[in-house]
C-alpha angles and dihedrals in degrees: 000000000000124000112291118240126182114007122192119191123211116224089247091056094049091050090050094045088054093047092048099039095242114147131212086247090056091050092051091048089053092047091052099042107023132103126239106236099170132026127200103189093166097056115119143261085011135004113260142198144199114235126194118205138161133237097193102300094342115103115217127191121203124190108204138173122218115222094187094174090065096029092241135140113210116206109214101174142347126203147151107247118241114246092223093055100046139052115263092267091046093236101107130048116237108236 
């Protein structure tokens, strides 16, 4: 992924980051090195995506929206995916 510019954090994301001990630095690292595993191009007001990244051996999922007009990434939520809800590589949801 390209270098990340301006990042905005929704209040929900900040609360979840605090609860889950995920720092702003961690989020930026995942944005820069992670892999898009789901895309939601029809989300409003901006298209969004689910990104998988790793902090050492810890998987992290970010849901972000892309405000391309203002060159901003909006972090909606941040979490560590639950093993029983995701494939072993945390890239696919278990039905």
